[in-house]
N, CA, C and O atoms as a GROMACS GRO file, in nm:
protein
  396
    1MET      N    1  -6.507   2.892  -6.059
    1MET     CA    2  -6.451   2.864  -5.928
    1MET      C    3  -6.521   2.741  -5.871
    1MET      O    4  -6.643   2.729  -5.881
    2THR      N    5  -6.445   2.650  -5.811
    2THR     CA    6  -6.498   2.528  -5.751
    2THR      C    7  -6.563   2.561  -5.618
    2THR      O    8  -6.508   2.636  -5.537
    3LYS      N    9  -6.680   2.503  -5.596
    3LYS     CA   10  -6.752   2.525  -5.471
    3LYS      C   11  -6.691   2.439  -5.360
    3LYS      O   12  -6.666   2.320  -5.380
    4LEU      N   13  -6.669   2.499  -5.245
    4LEU     CA   14  -6.615   2.428  -5.130
    4LEU      C   15  -6.724   2.341  -5.069
    4LEU      O   16  -6.832   2.388  -5.036
    5GLU      N   17  -6.693   2.211  -5.053
    5GLU     CA   18  -6.788   2.120  -4.991
    5GLU      C   19  -6.746   2.095  -4.847
    5GLU      O   20  -6.631   2.061  -4.820
    6ILE      N   21  -6.839   2.112  -4.756
    6ILE     CA   22  -6.813   2.091  -4.614
    6ILE      C   23  -6.896   1.973  -4.566
    6ILE      O   24  -7.016   1.964  -4.595
    7THR      N   25  -6.833   1.883  -4.492
    7THR     CA   26  -6.901   1.765  -4.438
    7THR      C   27  -6.897   1.769  -4.287
    7THR      O   28  -6.792   1.797  -4.228
    8LYS      N   29  -7.008   1.741  -4.225
    8LYS     CA   30  -7.011   1.732  -4.079
    8LYS      C   31  -6.930   1.612  -4.035
    8LYS      O   32  -6.933   1.507  -4.100
    9ALA      N   33  -6.858   1.627  -3.927
    9ALA     CA   34  -6.778   1.516  -3.876
    9ALA      C   35  -6.867   1.396  -3.844
    9ALA      O   36  -6.822   1.282  -3.857
   10SER      N   37  -6.991   1.419  -3.804
   10SER     CA   38  -7.083   1.310  -3.772
   10SER      C   39  -7.124   1.231  -3.895
   10SER      O   40  -7.178   1.121  -3.882
   11GLU      N   41  -7.101   1.285  -4.014
   11GLU     CA   42  -7.139   1.218  -4.138
   11GLU      C   43  -7.021   1.148  -4.207
   11GLU      O   44  -7.039   1.082  -4.309
   12VAL      N   45  -6.903   1.162  -4.152
   12VAL     CA   46  -6.786   1.098  -4.210
   12VAL      C   47  -6.789   0.949  -4.179
   12VAL      O   48  -6.810   0.909  -4.065
   13LYS      N   49  -6.769   0.867  -4.283
   13LYS     CA   50  -6.768   0.722  -4.264
   13LYS      C   51  -6.635   0.680  -4.203
   13LYS      O   52  -6.528   0.714  -4.254
   14VAL      N   53  -6.643   0.607  -4.095
   14VAL     CA   54  -6.523   0.560  -4.027
   14VAL      C   55  -6.474   0.434  -4.098
   14VAL      O   56  -6.552   0.341  -4.121
   15ARG      N   57  -6.346   0.431  -4.132
   15ARG     CA   58  -6.286   0.315  -4.196
   15ARG      C   59  -6.170   0.264  -4.111
   15ARG      O   60  -6.101   0.342  -4.045
   16GLU      N   61  -6.151   0.135  -4.114
   16GLU     CA   62  -6.040   0.076  -4.041
   16GLU      C   63  -5.909   0.117  -4.107
   16GLU      O   64  -5.898   0.119  -4.229
   17ILE      N   65  -5.811   0.148  -4.026
   17ILE     CA   66  -5.681   0.189  -4.078
   17ILE      C   67  -5.592   0.066  -4.090
   17ILE      O   68  -5.584  -0.016  -3.998
   18GLU      N   69  -5.525   0.054  -4.204
   18GLU     CA   70  -5.426  -0.053  -4.223
   18GLU      C   71  -5.290   0.004  -4.186
   18GLU      O   72  -5.256   0.116  -4.223
   19TRP      N   73  -5.214  -0.074  -4.113
   19TRP     CA   74  -5.086  -0.026  -4.061
   19TRP      C   75  -4.967  -0.098  -4.123
   19TRP      O   76  -4.966  -0.221  -4.134
   20LEU      N   77  -4.868  -0.021  -4.162
   20LEU     CA   78  -4.738  -0.077  -4.198
   20LEU      C   79  -4.662  -0.107  -4.069
   20LEU      O   80  -4.602  -0.213  -4.053
   21TRP      N   81  -4.666  -0.010  -3.977
   21TRP     CA   82  -4.599  -0.022  -3.848
   21TRP      C   83  -4.690   0.039  -3.742
   21TRP      O   84  -4.690   0.160  -3.722
   22TYR      N   85  -4.767  -0.047  -3.676
   22TYR     CA   86  -4.865  -0.001  -3.578
   22TYR      C   87  -4.794   0.049  -3.453
   22TYR      O   88  -4.700  -0.016  -3.407
   23PRO      N   89  -4.834   0.158  -3.398
   23PRO     CA   90  -4.932   0.259  -3.438
   23PRO      C   91  -4.866   0.382  -3.499
   23PRO      O   92  -4.916   0.494  -3.483
   24TYR      N   93  -4.755   0.363  -3.569
   24TYR     CA   94  -4.676   0.476  -3.615
   24TYR      C   95  -4.696   0.514  -3.762
   24TYR      O   96  -4.711   0.632  -3.794
   25ILE      N   97  -4.698   0.414  -3.852
   25ILE     CA   98  -4.702   0.443  -3.995
   25ILE      C   99  -4.817   0.367  -4.061
   25ILE      O  100  -4.810   0.246  -4.078
   26PRO      N  101  -4.924   0.440  -4.097
   26PRO     CA  102  -5.037   0.375  -4.165
   26PRO      C  103  -5.010   0.366  -4.316
   26PRO      O  104  -4.936   0.446  -4.372
   27PHE      N  105  -5.074   0.265  -4.381
   27PHE     CA  106  -5.070   0.256  -4.527
   27PHE      C  107  -5.161   0.365  -4.584
   27PHE      O  108  -5.269   0.390  -4.530
   28GLY      N  109  -5.120   0.427  -4.692
   28GLY     CA  110  -5.204   0.519  -4.766
   28GLY      C  111  -5.235   0.649  -4.697
   28GLY      O  112  -5.328   0.719  -4.737
   29LYS      N  113  -5.162   0.685  -4.595
   29LYS     CA  114  -5.183   0.810  -4.524
   29LYS      C  115  -5.052   0.888  -4.522
   29LYS      O  116  -4.945   0.832  -4.549
   30VAL      N  117  -5.060   1.013  -4.491
   30VAL     CA  118  -4.940   1.095  -4.478
   30VAL      C  119  -4.878   1.071  -4.342
   30VAL      O  120  -4.948   1.072  -4.240
   31THR      N  121  -4.749   1.048  -4.339
   31THR     CA  122  -4.675   1.033  -4.214
   31THR      C  123  -4.570   1.143  -4.209
   31THR      O  124  -4.492   1.159  -4.302
   32ILE      N  125  -4.568   1.217  -4.100
   32ILE     CA  126  -4.473   1.327  -4.086
   32ILE      C  127  -4.367   1.286  -3.984
   32ILE      O  128  -4.398   1.244  -3.872
   33ILE      N  129  -4.243   1.299  -4.025
   33ILE     CA  130  -4.130   1.276  -3.935
   33ILE      C  131  -4.079   1.414  -3.897
   33ILE      O  132  -4.020   1.485  -3.979
   34GLN      N  133  -4.102   1.452  -3.772
   34GLN     CA  134  -4.071   1.587  -3.728
   34GLN      C  135  -3.950   1.587  -3.637
   34GLN      O  136  -3.931   1.496  -3.556
   35GLY      N  137  -3.867   1.689  -3.649
   35GLY     CA  138  -3.752   1.705  -3.562
   35GLY      C  139  -3.665   1.818  -3.610
   35GLY      O  140  -3.678   1.866  -3.722
   36ASP      N  141  -3.577   1.860  -3.523
   36ASP     CA  142  -3.483   1.967  -3.558
   36ASP      C  143  -3.376   1.914  -3.654
   36ASP      O  144  -3.356   1.793  -3.667
   37ALA      N  145  -3.309   2.007  -3.719
   37ALA     CA  146  -3.198   1.971  -3.808
   37ALA      C  147  -3.094   1.893  -3.730
   37ALA      O  148  -3.056   1.931  -3.619
   38GLY      N  149  -3.048   1.783  -3.788
   38GLY     CA  150  -2.945   1.703  -3.724
   38GLY      C  151  -2.997   1.599  -3.626
   38GLY      O  152  -2.918   1.528  -3.564
   39ASP      N  153  -3.130   1.590  -3.610
   39ASP     CA  154  -3.187   1.492  -3.516
   39ASP      C  155  -3.184   1.350  -3.569
   39ASP      O  156  -3.203   1.256  -3.493
   40GLY      N  157  -3.161   1.332  -3.699
   40GLY     CA  158  -3.153   1.197  -3.755
   40GLY      C  159  -3.279   1.152  -3.828
   40GLY      O  160  -3.302   1.032  -3.843
   41LYS      N  161  -3.361   1.247  -3.874
   41LYS     CA  162  -3.484   1.211  -3.945
   41LYS      C  163  -3.455   1.131  -4.071
   41LYS      O  164  -3.518   1.028  -4.096
   42SER      N  165  -3.359   1.178  -4.150
   42SER     CA  166  -3.325   1.109  -4.275
   42SER      C  167  -3.269   0.970  -4.246
   42SER      O  168  -3.305   0.873  -4.312
   43SER      N  169  -3.182   0.961  -4.148
   43SER     CA  170  -3.125   0.831  -4.110
   43SER      C  171  -3.233   0.736  -4.063
   43SER      O  172  -3.230   0.617  -4.095
   44PHE      N  173  -3.327   0.787  -3.986
   44PHE     CA  174  -3.438   0.706  -3.936
   44PHE      C  175  -3.521   0.649  -4.051
   44PHE      O  176  -3.551   0.530  -4.053
   45VAL      N  177  -3.557   0.735  -4.146
   45VAL     CA  178  -3.640   0.690  -4.259
   45VAL      C  179  -3.562   0.592  -4.347
   45VAL      O  180  -3.619   0.493  -4.393
   46LEU      N  181  -3.434   0.618  -4.370
   46LEU     CA  182  -3.354   0.526  -4.450
   46LEU      C  183  -3.337   0.392  -4.380
   46LEU      O  184  -3.335   0.288  -4.445
   47THR      N  185  -3.324   0.394  -4.249
   47THR     CA  186  -3.314   0.269  -4.172
   47THR      C  187  -3.443   0.188  -4.184
   47THR      O  188  -3.439   0.067  -4.204
   48LEU      N  189  -3.557   0.256  -4.174
   48LEU     CA  190  -3.685   0.186  -4.190
   48LEU      C  191  -3.698   0.127  -4.330
   48LEU      O  192  -3.742   0.013  -4.346
   49ALA      N  193  -3.660   0.205  -4.432
   49ALA     CA  194  -3.666   0.155  -4.570
   49ALA      C  195  -3.576   0.033  -4.587
   49ALA      O  196  -3.615  -0.065  -4.652
   50ALA      N  197  -3.457   0.037  -4.530
   50ALA     CA  198  -3.366  -0.077  -4.539
   50ALA      C  199  -3.425  -0.199  -4.468
   50ALA      O  200  -3.417  -0.311  -4.519
   51MET      N  201  -3.484  -0.178  -4.351
   51MET     CA  202  -3.544  -0.289  -4.277
   51MET      C  203  -3.658  -0.351  -4.356
   51MET      O  204  -3.669  -0.474  -4.364
   52LEU      N  205  -3.744  -0.267  -4.415
   52LEU     CA  206  -3.856  -0.318  -4.494
   52LEU      C  207  -3.808  -0.394  -4.616
   52LEU      O  208  -3.862  -0.499  -4.650
   53SER      N  209  -3.705  -0.341  -4.684
   53SER     CA  210  -3.656  -0.405  -4.806
   53SER      C  211  -3.589  -0.538  -4.777
   53SER      O  212  -3.576  -0.622  -4.867
   54GLN      N  213  -3.546  -0.560  -4.652
   54GLN     CA  214  -3.482  -0.684  -4.614
   54GLN      C  215  -3.575  -0.778  -4.538
   54GLN      O  216  -3.534  -0.885  -4.495
   55GLY      N  217  -3.702  -0.737  -4.522
   55GLY     CA  218  -3.798  -0.821  -4.453
   55GLY      C  219  -3.776  -0.828  -4.303
   55GLY      O  220  -3.828  -0.918  -4.237
   56GLN      N  221  -3.701  -0.734  -4.248
   56GLN     CA  222  -3.677  -0.734  -4.104
   56GLN      C  223  -3.799  -0.680  -4.030
   56GLN      O  224  -3.873  -0.598  -4.085
   57PRO      N  225  -3.819  -0.725  -3.908
   57PRO     CA  226  -3.933  -0.673  -3.831
   57PRO      C  227  -3.911  -0.527  -3.792
   57PRO      O  228  -3.798  -0.484  -3.772
   58MET      N  229  -4.019  -0.454  -3.783
   58MET     CA  230  -4.012  -0.317  -3.736
   58MET      C  231  -3.980  -0.317  -3.587
   58MET      O  232  -4.014  -0.412  -3.516
   59PRO      N  233  -3.915  -0.213  -3.539
   59PRO     CA  234  -3.884  -0.206  -3.395
   59PRO      C  235  -4.011  -0.214  -3.311
   59PRO      O  236  -4.117  -0.166  -3.352
   60PHE      N  237  -4.000  -0.273  -3.195
   60PHE     CA  238  -4.110  -0.282  -3.099
   60PHE      C  239  -4.228  -0.364  -3.150
   60PHE      O  240  -4.342  -0.338  -3.112
   61THR      N  241  -4.202  -0.462  -3.238
   61THR     CA  242  -4.308  -0.548  -3.288
   61THR      C  243  -4.282  -0.691  -3.243
   61THR      O  244  -4.187  -0.717  -3.170
   62ASP      N  245  -4.368  -0.783  -3.288
   62ASP     CA  246  -4.356  -0.923  -3.246
   62ASP      C  247  -4.245  -0.999  -3.318
   62ASP      O  248  -4.222  -1.116  -3.288
   63GLY      N  249  -4.176  -0.935  -3.412
   63GLY     CA  250  -4.062  -0.997  -3.477
   63GLY      C  251  -4.094  -1.086  -3.596
   63GLY      O  252  -4.009  -1.164  -3.637
   64THR      N  253  -4.215  -1.076  -3.653
   64THR     CA  254  -4.251  -1.162  -3.765
   64THR      C  255  -4.201  -1.110  -3.900
   64THR      O  256  -4.210  -1.182  -3.999
   65GLY      N  257  -4.150  -0.989  -3.905
   65GLY     CA  258  -4.106  -0.934  -4.032
   65GLY      C  259  -4.223  -0.877  -4.110
   65GLY      O  260  -4.339  -0.897  -4.074
   66GLN      N  261  -4.193  -0.806  -4.217
   66GLN     CA  262  -4.296  -0.736  -4.292
   66GLN      C  263  -4.338  -0.808  -4.420
   66GLN      O  264  -4.434  -0.767  -4.485
   67SER      N  265  -4.268  -0.915  -4.458
   67SER     CA  266  -4.301  -0.982  -4.584
   67SER      C  267  -4.447  -1.026  -4.592
   67SER      O  268  -4.511  -0.998  -4.694
   68PRO      N  269  -4.503  -1.093  -4.491
   68PRO     CA  270  -4.644  -1.133  -4.501
   68PRO      C  271  -4.738  -1.013  -4.508
   68PRO      O  272  -4.838  -1.017  -4.580
   69ILE      N  273  -4.707  -0.907  -4.435
   69ILE     CA  274  -4.793  -0.788  -4.435
   69ILE      C  275  -4.790  -0.720  -4.571
   69ILE      O  276  -4.895  -0.687  -4.626
   70LEU      N  277  -4.670  -0.700  -4.626
   70LEU     CA  278  -4.659  -0.634  -4.755
   70LEU      C  279  -4.718  -0.719  -4.868
   70LEU      O  280  -4.782  -0.665  -4.958
   71THR      N  281  -4.698  -0.849  -4.862
   71THR     CA  282  -4.754  -0.938  -4.965
   71THR      C  283  -4.906  -0.933  -4.962
   71THR      O  284  -4.969  -0.927  -5.068
   72GLU      N  285  -4.966  -0.936  -4.844
   72GLU     CA  286  -5.112  -0.929  -4.834
   72GLU      C  287  -5.164  -0.793  -4.881
   72GLU      O  288  -5.268  -0.786  -4.946
   73TYR      N  289  -5.093  -0.687  -4.849
   73TYR     CA  290  -5.130  -0.552  -4.893
   73TYR      C  291  -5.133  -0.546  -5.046
   73TYR      O  292  -5.226  -0.491  -5.104
   74VAL      N  293  -5.032  -0.602  -5.109
   74VAL     CA  294  -5.023  -0.605  -5.255
   74VAL      C  295  -5.136  -0.689  -5.313
   74VAL      O  296  -5.202  -0.648  -5.409
   75ARG      N  297  -5.159  -0.807  -5.256
   75ARG     CA  298  -5.262  -0.900  -5.305
   75ARG      C  299  -5.402  -0.836  -5.298
   75ARG      O  300  -5.479  -0.846  -5.393
   76GLN      N  301  -5.434  -0.770  -5.187
   76GLN     CA  302  -5.566  -0.709  -5.169
   76GLN      C  303  -5.594  -0.601  -5.272
   76GLN      O  304  -5.711  -0.573  -5.302
   77ARG      N  305  -5.491  -0.540  -5.326
   77ARG     CA  306  -5.510  -0.433  -5.422
   77ARG      C  307  -5.505  -0.482  -5.567
   77ARG      O  308  -5.515  -0.403  -5.661
   78GLY      N  309  -5.489  -0.613  -5.583
   78GLY     CA  310  -5.490  -0.669  -5.717
   78GLY      C  311  -5.361  -0.643  -5.794
   78GLY      O  312  -5.357  -0.660  -5.916
   79TRP      N  313  -5.257  -0.603  -5.724
   79TRP     CA  314  -5.129  -0.582  -5.791
   79TRP      C  315  -5.070  -0.717  -5.827
   79TRP      O  316  -5.104  -0.818  -5.765
   80HIS      N  317  -4.985  -0.720  -5.924
   80HIS     CA  318  -4.928  -0.844  -5.972
   80HIS      C  319  -4.810  -0.884  -5.885
   80HIS      O  320  -4.706  -0.818  -5.885
   81LEU      N  321  -4.826  -0.993  -5.812
   81LEU     CA  322  -4.721  -1.038  -5.720
   81LEU      C  323  -4.593  -1.078  -5.792
   81LEU      O  324  -4.485  -1.073  -5.733
   82VAL      N  325  -4.604  -1.117  -5.918
   82VAL     CA  326  -4.485  -1.159  -5.991
   82VAL      C  327  -4.388  -1.042  -6.008
   82VAL      O  328  -4.269  -1.064  -6.031
   83GLN      N  329  -4.438  -0.919  -5.998
   83GLN     CA  330  -4.353  -0.801  -6.013
   83GLN      C  331  -4.304  -0.749  -5.878
   83GLN      O  332  -4.227  -0.653  -5.875
   84ILE      N  333  -4.346  -0.809  -5.769
   84ILE     CA  334  -4.309  -0.765  -5.635
   84ILE      C  335  -4.212  -0.866  -5.577
   84ILE      O  336  -4.241  -0.986  -5.574
   85TYR      N  337  -4.098  -0.820  -5.529
   85TYR     CA  338  -3.998  -0.908  -5.470
   85TYR      C  339  -3.994  -0.885  -5.320
   85TYR      O  340  -3.984  -0.771  -5.274
   86VAL      N  341  -4.001  -0.992  -5.244
   86VAL     CA  342  -3.996  -0.983  -5.098
   86VAL      C  343  -3.885  -1.075  -5.050
   86VAL      O  344  -3.890  -1.196  -5.071
   87ASP      N  345  -3.786  -1.018  -4.984
   87ASP     CA  346  -3.675  -1.094  -4.929
   87ASP      C  347  -3.719  -1.154  -4.796
   87ASP      O  348  -3.792  -1.090  -4.721
   88ASP      N  349  -3.675  -1.275  -4.768
   88ASP     CA  350  -3.713  -1.336  -4.640
   88ASP      C  351  -3.638  -1.273  -4.524
   88ASP      O  352  -3.674  -1.296  -4.408
   89GLY      N  353  -3.535  -1.193  -4.552
   89GLY     CA  354  -3.464  -1.121  -4.449
   89GLY      C  355  -3.363  -1.204  -4.372
   89GLY      O  356  -3.295  -1.152  -4.284
   90TYR      N  357  -3.352  -1.332  -4.404
   90TYR     CA  358  -3.265  -1.419  -4.326
   90TYR      C  359  -3.162  -1.492  -4.413
   90TYR      O  360  -3.051  -1.519  -4.367
   91SER      N  361  -3.198  -1.525  -4.535
   91SER     CA  362  -3.113  -1.610  -4.618
   91SER      C  363  -2.996  -1.537  -4.681
   91SER      O  364  -2.906  -1.599  -4.738
   92GLY      N  365  -2.995  -1.404  -4.672
   92GLY     CA  366  -2.889  -1.327  -4.736
   92GLY      C  367  -2.919  -1.299  -4.882
   92GLY      O  368  -2.835  -1.244  -4.953
   93THR      N  369  -3.038  -1.338  -4.929
   93THR     CA  370  -3.078  -1.312  -5.067
   93THR      C  371  -3.086  -1.162  -5.090
   93THR      O  372  -3.128  -1.087  -5.003
   94ASN      N  373  -3.044  -1.119  -5.208
   94ASN     CA  374  -3.068  -0.980  -5.245
   94ASN      C  375  -3.111  -0.977  -5.390
   94ASN      O  376  -3.096  -1.076  -5.462
   95PHE      N  377  -3.164  -0.866  -5.431
   95PHE     CA  378  -3.220  -0.856  -5.565
   95PHE      C  379  -3.143  -0.756  -5.651
   95PHE      O  380  -3.200  -0.692  -5.739
   96VAL      N  381  -3.014  -0.744  -5.624
   96VAL     CA  382  -2.930  -0.651  -5.699
   96VAL      C  383  -2.927  -0.690  -5.846
   96VAL      O  384  -2.927  -0.602  -5.932
   97GLU      N  385  -2.926  -0.819  -5.877
   97GLU     CA  386  -2.914  -0.865  -6.014
   97GLU      C  387  -3.049  -0.879  -6.085
   97GLU      O  388  -3.052  -0.907  -6.205
   98VAL      N  389  -3.160  -0.861  -6.014
   98VAL     CA  390  -3.292  -0.871  -6.077
   98VAL      C  391  -3.316  -0.747  -6.158
   98VAL      O  392  -3.300  -0.635  -6.108
   99ARG      N  393  -3.355  -0.765  -6.284
   99ARG     CA  394  -3.381  -0.649  -6.371
   99ARG      C  395  -3.516  -0.663  -6.435
   99ARG      O  396  -3.557  -0.576  -6.512
   0.00000   0.00000   0.00000
């Protein structure tokens, strides 16, 4: 049986949180979308995914779009940018034909 390890809250190292959409959706954390059936949770999440995939700015932000944020997030983790596609969100470019 694995021994349960308990840490005092005073001993937990505080780390800066990186945000996809401040202050609603952090990178690398669990985000819960709560609501009753029929409230539009699925539509909300699909709308956010569509906005991100098109480089559109998140609601209630400065309007710069997510391309620079996502590109920097990928770069900091050493992921290969050549495999990541970011639409500028304005030119009408899409990646349907990219394989």
